[in-house]
C-alpha positions as CSV (number, residue, x, y, z in Angstrom):
1,M,109.5,107.9,81.1
2,T,107.6,106.1,78.8
3,P,105.1,107.2,76.5
4,E,102.4,105.3,78.3
5,H,103.9,107.1,81.9
6,Q,103.6,110.5,80.4
7,L,99.7,109.2,79.5
8,V,98.9,107.9,82.8
9,R,100.6,111.2,84.3
10,D,99.3,113.6,82.1
11,F,95.9,112.5,82.8
12,V,96.0,112.7,86.3
13,V,97.3,116.0,86.4
14,R,94.6,117.2,83.9
15,E,91.8,115.7,85.6
16,M,92.6,116.3,89.3
17,P,91.5,120.1,89.1
18,R,88.4,118.9,87.1
19,L,87.5,116.2,89.4
20,N,88.9,117.6,92.6
21,M,88.9,114.5,94.3
22,P,91.6,111.4,94.4
23,I,91.5,109.5,91.3
24,P,91.8,105.7,91.7
25,P,93.5,103.4,89.2
26,E,90.4,101.5,87.5
27,S,89.5,105.3,86.3
28,I,92.5,106.2,85.0
29,A,92.8,102.7,83.4
30,S,89.5,103.2,82.0
31,A,90.3,106.5,80.6
32,V,93.3,106.4,79.0
33,G,92.8,103.1,77.5
34,L,95.1,100.8,79.1
35,P,95.0,97.6,81.0
36,F,94.4,98.1,84.7
37,E,97.2,96.0,85.5
38,R,99.6,98.4,83.5
39,V,98.2,101.0,85.1
40,G,99.0,99.7,88.4
41,A,102.7,99.2,87.3
42,I,103.0,102.4,86.1
43,L,101.6,103.9,89.4
44,D,103.8,101.9,91.1
45,E,107.3,103.2,89.0
46,L,106.2,106.8,89.1
47,E,105.1,106.7,93.1
48,R,108.6,104.7,93.8
49,G,110.4,107.8,92.5
50,M,108.7,110.2,94.5
51,T,109.0,112.4,92.0
52,F,105.4,112.3,90.0
53,L,102.7,111.1,92.0
54,F,101.5,110.0,95.2
55,R,98.8,107.9,96.5
56,N,96.5,107.5,99.3
57,P,96.1,104.3,101.1
58,A,93.2,103.3,98.9
59,G,95.2,103.4,95.9
60,A,94.0,106.6,94.3
61,V,96.0,109.0,92.9
62,T,95.7,112.2,95.6
63,W,99.2,114.4,94.2
64,A,101.1,114.6,90.5
65,Y,102.8,117.1,90.4
66,P,102.5,120.2,90.5
67,V,98.9,119.6,92.0
68,T,97.2,117.7,94.6
69,V,94.0,117.4,96.3
70,D,95.3,117.3,99.8
71,T,95.3,120.8,101.7
72,T,98.4,122.4,101.2
73,P,99.4,126.4,101.9
74,H,99.4,126.6,98.4
75,Q,96.4,127.4,96.6
76,V,95.9,127.9,92.4
77,T,93.0,128.9,90.3
78,F,93.0,128.1,86.7
79,S,91.6,130.4,84.0
80,S,88.6,127.7,83.8
81,G,87.6,128.7,87.2
82,E,88.8,125.3,88.9
83,K,90.9,125.5,92.1
84,L,92.9,123.2,93.7
85,Y,96.1,122.8,95.9
86,A,99.6,122.9,94.6
87,A,101.8,120.9,95.9
């Protein structure tokens, strides 16, 4: 992974518990300071590997290993009190 790939992935893993909702690519691009088109390409590459993340039909990230906003049998609670499902 390039530093940009890590930036995008780290952002969604960090923010998903706080937001507790799918994160659209526009929000990611704005938050990490990369062009929307570049974030889209990075998301395509990360999702293609089925290793780091998955998007819903609208293109928003719903799963970024190890967390997901989709219901799973595994729920985690962070020290901050935020709760989210684990992949």
